[in-house]
C-alpha positions as a Markdown table, in Angstrom:
| # | Residue | x | y | z |
|---|---|---|---|---|
| 1 | Met | 78.7 | 129.8 | 132.5 |
| 2 | Arg | 81.5 | 131.5 | 133.1 |
| 3 | Ile | 84.3 | 132.6 | 129.9 |
| 4 | Thr | 87.6 | 131.6 | 130.1 |
| 5 | Asn | 90.3 | 132.7 | 127.5 |
| 6 | Asp | 92.9 | 130.4 | 129.1 |
| 7 | Ala | 96.0 | 130.2 | 126.6 |
| 8 | Ala | 94.6 | 125.4 | 126.5 |
| 9 | Thr | 91.3 | 126.7 | 125.5 |
| 10 | Leu | 92.5 | 129.5 | 122.8 |
| 11 | Gln | 94.9 | 125.9 | 121.6 |
| 12 | Arg | 91.4 | 124.6 | 121.5 |
| 13 | Ser | 89.1 | 126.3 | 119.5 |
| 14 | Ala | 92.0 | 127.8 | 117.4 |
| 15 | Gln | 92.9 | 124.0 | 116.7 |
| 16 | Gln | 89.2 | 123.3 | 115.8 |
| 17 | Arg | 88.4 | 126.1 | 114.0 |
| 18 | Phe | 91.8 | 124.7 | 111.9 |
| 19 | Leu | 90.5 | 121.5 | 111.0 |
| 20 | Arg | 87.5 | 123.2 | 109.8 |
| 21 | Ala | 89.2 | 125.6 | 107.1 |
| 22 | Val | 91.4 | 121.8 | 106.2 |
| 23 | Lys | 88.1 | 119.9 | 106.5 |
| 24 | Leu | 86.6 | 122.9 | 103.9 |
| 25 | His | 89.6 | 122.6 | 101.9 |
| 26 | Arg | 89.4 | 118.8 | 101.3 |
| 27 | Glu | 85.9 | 118.8 | 100.5 |
| 28 | Thr | 86.7 | 121.9 | 97.4 |
| 29 | Met | 89.8 | 120.6 | 96.2 |
| 30 | Glu | 87.5 | 116.7 | 95.7 |
| 31 | Glu | 85.3 | 118.9 | 93.8 |
| 32 | Lys | 88.2 | 120.1 | 91.9 |
| 33 | Ala | 89.0 | 117.1 | 90.7 |
| 34 | Met | 86.4 | 115.2 | 89.5 |
| 35 | Met | 85.3 | 118.4 | 88.0 |
| 36 | Trp | 88.4 | 118.5 | 86.1 |
| 37 | Gly | 88.6 | 113.8 | 85.4 |
| 38 | Leu | 84.9 | 114.4 | 83.7 |
| 39 | Ile | 86.2 | 117.4 | 81.7 |
| 40 | Ala | 89.6 | 115.6 | 80.5 |
| 41 | Phe | 87.5 | 112.5 | 80.0 |
| 42 | Val | 84.3 | 114.5 | 77.5 |
| 43 | Ala | 87.9 | 115.7 | 75.9 |
| 44 | Leu | 89.9 | 112.0 | 74.9 |
| 45 | Ala | 86.0 | 111.1 | 74.4 |
| 46 | Leu | 85.6 | 113.6 | 71.7 |
| 47 | Gly | 89.5 | 113.7 | 70.6 |
| 48 | Ile | 88.5 | 109.9 | 69.9 |
| 49 | Val | 85.2 | 110.8 | 68.2 |
| 50 | Ala | 87.7 | 113.2 | 66.1 |
| 51 | Tyr | 89.8 | 111.6 | 64.7 |
| 52 | Ala | 87.5 | 108.4 | 63.8 |
| 53 | Val | 85.6 | 111.4 | 62.3 |
| 54 | Phe | 88.1 | 112.7 | 60.7 |
| 55 | Ala | 91.4 | 109.3 | 60.2 |
| 56 | Pro | 92.2 | 109.1 | 57.1 |
| 57 | Gly | 92.2 | 106.3 | 54.8 |
| 58 | Asn | 88.1 | 105.8 | 55.9 |
């Protein structure tokens, strides 16, 4: 196998590395978004429960 350093090969490998990095970044962002969505949902649920328990007039 011959190692080629022509511009097309370098461009192709750079594109492949970039696309892998973008894919990894997207997966990481999706995980963070799901985590923050879950945190917001739990906080909202706790707020509703707290209001139901401590609201005046009960």
